[in-house]
C-alpha positions, 0 to 999 in steps of 0.5 A: 522582282523585275517583269516584262510589261507595259507601263500599265501591265494590264494586258488591255491596250491603254487609251492614247499612246502607250509608254513602252518599257522593256521592264517595269519594276513593281509591275504585276507578277504572273500570278497576279494576272489571275486577280486582274483578269477577274477584277471587273467581275468581282466588282459586279459581285460586290467586291472591289480590288485595290487599284493595282488590279484594275484594268486602267491601273497606271503605276503611281510612281511613274514620272516621280522620284519614288521607288515603287515600294514607297507606293501603295500600288507597288506591293504585289500579293505574295500568296497567289491564291489570296488577296484582300478586297473591299466589300462594297455593301458596307465598306468592310475589308475582306480576304478572297481565297481561290480554292481549287476544288479538284485538289481540295474537294472538302475545303469549302464544304467544311468551311461552310459547315463550321460557318453555319449560323448555329455554329457561328454563334457558338463562342467556342468557334474559332474557325475563320467564317466564310461570308460568301462563296463565288463560282469562278467565271473562268475556271469551273474548278475554282471557288472564290471564298470570302472571309474576314480580313485577318492577320498572322497571330504573331504580328504584332508581338506578344508582350506578356505571359498573360497575353500568351495564356489568352492565345493558348486558351483560345487555340485550345478551345477552338480545337476542342470545338472543331473536334466536338464537330467531328472535324480534324484540322490536319494542318495546324501550323504557324501559318494557319492560325490568324487573329482579328487584329482590327480592334488593335488598330485605329487605322488599318494596315496595308495587307502587303506592307503591314508597317504602313497604313492601308493608304500609305499615309503613314506608319500603322500604329496599334495597341497591345493585346492587353489593351484591345484583345484580339480573337484568334482563328484557325484557317485553311481547311484544305486538308481537313476532314469531317468524320461520322460521329460513330467513328470515334477513332478514325484512321487516315494515311498521312497528309503532309501539311505545313508542320512536317515534324509529326512523329507518326509520319516519319519513315515507315509511318508514312504508309501507316494510318493513324488517328488525325485527332491525335495528330492535331494534338501534336500540331497544336503542342508543337506550335506552342513549343516552337512559338513560345517555350523555345523562344521565351523564359517563364513558361515552365508551368506549361512544359509538362502539358506540351511535352505530353501533347508532342510525345511520339506515340499518338495514343499516349497524347491527351485528348483535346478535352484533357488538354483544356482541363489540364491547361485551365487548372494550370493557368488558374494557379498563376498569380496576377504578377506572373501573368503580367510579366514581360515576355523575356527572350532567351537570347536577350542580353542584360542591357536590353532586358533592363531597358525593356523591363523599365518600359514594361513597368510603366506600361503595366502600371497604366494597364493596372490603373485602367483595370485591364485584366492580365489575361485579355479576353476579347468581347464577343 
């Protein structure tokens, strides 16, 4: 994208003669000014942004033959409300999220509740933990939430049936935990499930260009989920609600989230209240169906459970407790060979299948020799 800017594009007059450019490729986009304008304040709060967002930033590619996308500071954040940062107290990488409390009045409250010390110690808790909440110094409606650095749960790729089973198990346990706290997520989708991928990487990835190391010194390299198991997390509680424990079957009018296929929200259903906990069951079932059952072979053992989770009548869907009980019974019957089976895409041709299958045999032999379990469980 091309934007009008000065060479530094900071909005602050540079020291010495300015390099005047009509257009600067790779310069700050309009939505990134939010973070640039708060960089100094965030540094005072203990959080350092990448060089791109600092007032004295000078694009590293100027005066070189490099394209801006070959440089660490040439990559803009794609989501205007989210940015990575470094916590100065310990050097850990975190994620900052700007929450408009006028639009999402319960997001911070629910996130802090699920992150409370007692609940955070529960191993069933798969909700992204809030580490800090900052009041924005410019807009009183904005809260800046600090969370651990996470990665989309599908990146890098799953390799085996057992790795998928581990993900599904954690996702079910995490939703069961939320429902036990009388919280309905109400927006479970592919975008709102993440993972702590840090154990999988010897050198961390760049958050806006994950194929590279954070400092662009080379390609990011990772281990498989079987070798270094990640933990999966639900994020984004902007549409979530916490209910009175006495209200065992709350009724809510639809709120449309990322997954717009919910049967009870279609047509006239848009004006009819329904049970948000049963809608959560659909969301999770549909995520599993779209991510795995529709794309890969070998998941016949989960088809009936997922079919029950996504049926049109919410009242006929199982509760999350029933989903967990049924799933445990199903996967415990799977052989170790089945669990170590390679994920085979439904669109794979014979040649690709043969090549990848050969690679998988040697990889599996290594994992067996190292006593890596076929269903990788992260250390707590």
